[in-house]
C-alpha positions in Angstrom: 0.0 0.0 0.0 2.8 2.4 0.8 4.0 2.3 -2.8 1.1 4.5 -3.8 3.1 7.5 -2.4 4.7 7.6 -5.9 1.4 9.1 -7.1 2.4 12.2 -5.1 5.9 12.2 -6.3 7.2 10.8 -3.0 9.4 7.8 -2.4 8.2 5.6 0.5 10.8 4.4 3.0 8.8 2.4 5.6 5.5 2.2 7.4 5.5 3.8 10.9 3.6 1.2 12.9 5.0 2.8 16.0 2.9 6.0 15.5 -0.6 6.1 16.9 -2.7 8.3 14.6 -5.2 10.7 16.2 -8.8 11.1 15.1 -11.5 8.7 14.0 -10.3 5.7 12.1 -13.8 4.6 11.1 -14.1 7.4 8.6 -12.0 5.5 6.1 -11.3 1.9 5.2 -7.8 1.9 6.6 -5.1 4.4 7.4 -1.5 4.2 8.3 1.5 6.4 9.0 4.2 6.2 6.3 7.7 7.8 6.3 9.2 8.9 3.0 12.9 8.9 2.1 13.3 12.5 3.3 12.2 11.4 6.8 8.9 13.1 6.6 5.9 11.2 8.0 2.5 11.2 6.3 -1.0 9.8 7.0 -2.2 7.6 4.1 -5.9 6.9 4.0 -7.8 4.4 1.9 -11.3 5.8 1.4 -14.7 4.3 1.8 -16.8 3.9 -1.3 -18.7 7.1 -2.2 -16.3 9.4 -0.5 -14.5 10.7 -3.7 -16.5 13.9 -4.4 -16.7 15.1 -0.8 -13.1 14.3 -0.1 -12.1 16.3 -3.1 -14.1 19.3 -1.8 -12.5 18.9 1.6 -9.1 18.7 0.0 -9.6 22.0 -1.8 -10.9 23.6 1.3 -8.1 22.5 3.6 -5.5 23.7 1.1 -7.1 27.1 1.0 -7.2 27.3 4.8 -3.6 26.3 5.0 -2.7 29.0 2.5 -4.7 31.4 4.7 -2.5 30.5 7.6 -4.8 28.2 9.6 -3.4 25.2 11.4 -4.8 22.3 9.4 -3.2 19.2 8.0 -4.0 19.9 4.3 -4.2 17.0 2.0 -1.4 16.9 -0.5 -2.5 17.2 -4.2 -1.0 14.7 -6.6 1.1 15.5 -9.6 -2.2 16.3 -11.5 -3.6 18.6 -8.8 -6.1 16.0 -7.5 -6.6 15.5 -3.8 -8.0 12.0 -4.2 -6.0 9.5 -6.2 -7.1 6.2 -7.6 -5.2 2.9 -7.9 -6.6 -0.6 -8.5 -10.2 0.8 -8.2 -9.5 2.2 -4.7 -9.2 5.8 -3.7 -6.5 7.3 -1.4 -5.6 10.6 0.3 -2.4 11.7 1.9 -1.9 14.3 4.6 1.1 15.3 6.8 1.3 13.7 10.2 1.3 16.4 12.9 2.7 15.4 16.3 1.2 16.7 19.5 0.7 16.3 23.2 -1.9 14.2 25.0 -4.9 16.2 26.1 -5.3 16.0 29.8 -8.8 14.7 30.6 -10.9 16.0 32.2 -8.4 18.6 33.6 -8.5 20.6 30.3 -12.0 21.9 31.1 -10.5 24.3 33.5 -8.0 25.7 31.0 -9.2 29.0 29.6 -6.0 29.4 27.5 -6.9 26.3 25.5 -10.4 27.5 25.0 -9.2 30.9 23.8 -6.9 29.3 21.3 -9.7 27.3 19.8 -11.9 30.4 19.8 -9.2 32.2 17.8 -9.2 29.2 15.3 -13.0 29.4 14.9 -12.9 33.1 14.2 -10.1 32.7 11.7 -12.0 29.8 10.0 -15.1 32.0 9.6 -12.9 34.8 8.1 -11.0 32.6 5.7 -14.1 30.5 4.9 -15.9 33.6 3.5 -13.7 33.2 0.4 -14.1 29.4 0.1 -17.0 28.1 -2.0 -16.4 24.4 -2.2 -19.6 23.7 -0.2 -21.9 26.3 -1.7 -23.8 23.8 -3.8 -24.1 21.1 -1.2 -27.5 20.6 0.5 -28.1 22.3 3.8 -27.9 20.3 6.9 -31.3 20.7 8.6 -31.1 19.8 12.3 -34.8 19.4 12.8 -35.0 16.8 9.9 -32.0 15.0 11.4 -33.6 14.9 14.9 -37.0 13.8 13.6 -35.5 11.0 11.5 -33.3 9.8 14.4 -36.2 9.9 16.8 -38.3 7.7 14.4 -35.5 5.2 14.4 -35.0 5.2 18.2 -38.8 4.9 18.6 -38.7 1.6 16.8 -35.5 0.2 18.3 -35.2 1.8 21.7 -38.7 3.0 22.7 -37.5 3.7 26.3 -34.9 6.1 25.0 -37.4 7.7 22.7 -39.8 8.3 25.7 -37.0 10.0 27.7 -36.0 12.2 24.8 -39.5 13.4 23.8 -39.5 16.3 26.4 -36.4 17.7 24.7 -38.1 18.5 21.4 -40.3 21.4 22.6 -37.2 23.2 24.0 -35.6 23.1 20.5 -38.6 24.7 18.8 -37.1 28.2 18.7 -33.9 26.9 17.2 -35.7 24.9 14.6 -37.9 27.9 13.7 -34.8 30.2 13.3 -32.6 27.7 11.6 -33.2 28.8 7.9 -32.3 32.4 8.7 -29.3 31.9 11.0 -26.1 33.4 9.7 -23.9 30.7 8.1 -20.2 30.2 8.1 -17.7 27.5 7.0 -17.6 24.9 9.8 -15.3 22.0 10.6 -18.5 20.0 11.5 -17.2 17.9 14.4 -15.1 20.3 16.4 -14.2 19.1 19.9 -11.1 19.0 22.0 -10.1 15.5 20.9 -10.2 16.6 17.2 -7.4 19.1 18.0 -3.7 18.2 18.0 -2.5 20.2 21.0 1.1 21.4 21.2 1.4 22.5 24.8 -1.8 24.6 25.2 -1.8 25.8 21.6 -3.8 24.5 18.7 -1.2 22.6 16.6 -3.8 21.3 14.1 -7.5 20.7 13.7 -8.2 17.3 12.2 -11.2 15.2 11.0 -13.0 17.4 8.5 -15.3 14.7 7.2 -18.4 16.7 8.2 -17.2 20.1 7.0 -19.7 22.5 5.4 -21.7 25.6 5.7 -23.5 25.6 9.1 -25.0 28.2 11.5 -22.0 30.2 12.6 -21.8 28.8 16.1 -22.3 25.2 15.1 -18.6 24.3 15.9 -18.7 26.2 19.1 -21.9 24.5 20.2 -20.5 21.0 19.5 -17.3 21.8 21.3 -19.0 23.3 24.4 -21.3 20.3 24.5 -18.3 18.0 24.7 -16.8 20.1 27.5 -20.1 20.0 29.4 -20.5 16.2 29.3 -17.3 16.1 31.2 -18.8 18.3 33.9 -22.0 20.3 33.1 -20.9 23.2 35.4 -17.8 23.6 33.1 -20.0 25.2 30.6 -19.7 28.5 32.5 -16.0 28.5 33.5 -12.5 27.7 32.3 -12.2 26.3 28.7 -15.8 27.4 27.8 -15.4 31.0 28.9 -12.0 31.2 27.3 -13.6 30.1 24.0 -16.5 32.4 24.2 -14.4 35.4 25.4 -12.0 35.0 22.4 -15.0 35.0 20.0 -16.5 38.1 21.7 -13.2 40.0 21.7 -12.7 39.1 18.0 -16.2 40.2 17.0 -17.2 36.7 16.0 -20.0 36.2 18.7 -22.9 37.2 16.4 -26.0 38.0 18.6 -28.6 36.0 16.8 -26.5 32.8 16.9 -25.4 33.5 20.5 -29.0 33.9 21.8 -29.7 30.3 20.6 -26.4 28.8 21.6 -27.9 26.8 24.5 -30.5 25.2 22.3 -27.8 24.5 19.6 -25.7 22.7 22.2 -28.6 20.6 23.2 -29.7 19.9 19.6 -26.3 18.7 18.6 -26.2 16.1 21.4 -28.7 14.1 19.3 -25.8 13.3 17.0 -23.7 12.0 19.9 -26.7 10.0 21.2 -26.9 8.4 17.7 -23.2 7.6 17.9 -23.4 5.9 21.3 -26.4 3.8 20.2 -24.7 2.9 16.9 -21.7 1.6 18.8 -23.9 -0.2 21.4 -22.2 1.9 24.1 -24.9 1.6 26.8 -22.9 3.4 29.5 -22.3 6.5 27.3 -25.9 6.4 26.1 -27.1 6.6 29.7 -24.7 9.4 30.5 -25.9 11.3 27.4 -29.5 10.9 28.4 -28.8 12.3 31.8 -26.8 15.2 30.3 -29.5 16.0 27.7 -32.2 16.0 30.5 -30.0 18.4 32.5 -29.5 20.7 29.6 -33.2 20.7 28.9 -34.1 21.6 32.5 -31.4 24.3 32.7 -31.6 25.8 29.2 -32.7 29.2 30.5 -29.7 29.6 32.8 -26.8 29.4 30.4 -27.2 32.5 28.4 -27.6 34.8 31.5 -24.5 33.2 33.0 -22.4 33.7 29.9 -23.6 37.2 29.4 -22.7 38.2 33.0 -19.3 36.5 32.8 -18.4 38.0 29.4 -20.0 41.4 30.1 -21.9 40.9 26.8 
C-alpha cells in the first residue's frame, strides 16, 4: 500500500507502525503512518466507497485554509492537482502527520487558554471561509430533519430512550424555527477538544474534517461546548468554555442571533452524539448522554444569562 506514495511524487521508506494516529479511524477503510525517504511522516488513508467527491471538496478547502495560515493538515495534491488518487479501483488521500501532546482529561475543562486558542481558530475559520466556496452547492444540513429521523429510528429500536428524549423536542422549537435564517459560516463540522492536536496549550492542528460544510456560525462552538459540558456540566460556565466564548467576543465573532440560541444548539447537537453511542452499542455512554440532555433541557434558560454576565456581553 505504501508504494502509492509515488502518485504524489514521493518515495516511500517504511510504514511507521509505532505511531498512533489521532482522530477517528472509522471514517475510512484503513489508514497508516508512512515515512518517505526524506524522513517526513504522512498519514495515508484508503477511502470508503462514495467518498470521492466530498473528499475532493475537503481537499480544496483545507489547502485554501492552510494558505490562509490556519493550522490544518491539508491533503497533498497529486502531480495532476487532485486530492484523491485512484489505484486498483480504490481511492486514497495523503496528509502530513502532525505530532502533538496528550490532552489531559478532564483537567482541560479548567484551561481558559486552550479555549481561547480554539476560539481564535473558529474566528479565523469564519474569516477565511468567506472566500471558500467548495460547499456552496451542497444541500443544507437541517437539524430538525435529522432529529426527527433519528427519533423515528429510536422509537422503533429503543422506545424507552425515545420516551426519555421526547420532552427535549419542545425546548428546541425556537432553534428549529430560526434555523433557515441563522447566519452561516464554514464549519469543521465535528469540532471538539479531541479533534485538535495540541502542542502545549496551543492548537497545533485541527483534524477530522469529514463533516465540514456551511452551518450556523456557532455550530462548531456548540458542538465543542457540548463535549466540555458532558465532562462536567458546570464547566459550561467557566474555564475552557469561557475562554472560548471570550475570544470570540473579543474578535467580533460572537454574532448576537446565533449567541442567543447557543444553549439550544448545544442541546440539539447532542442528538448526533446519542446516535453515535447507540450505533456503537455503548450503553454506558448512552445513559450518560440521556442524563446530560435532560439536565441541559431543564437548565436551558440559565446558560445565556451566566455567559452574558461572565463576558460582560
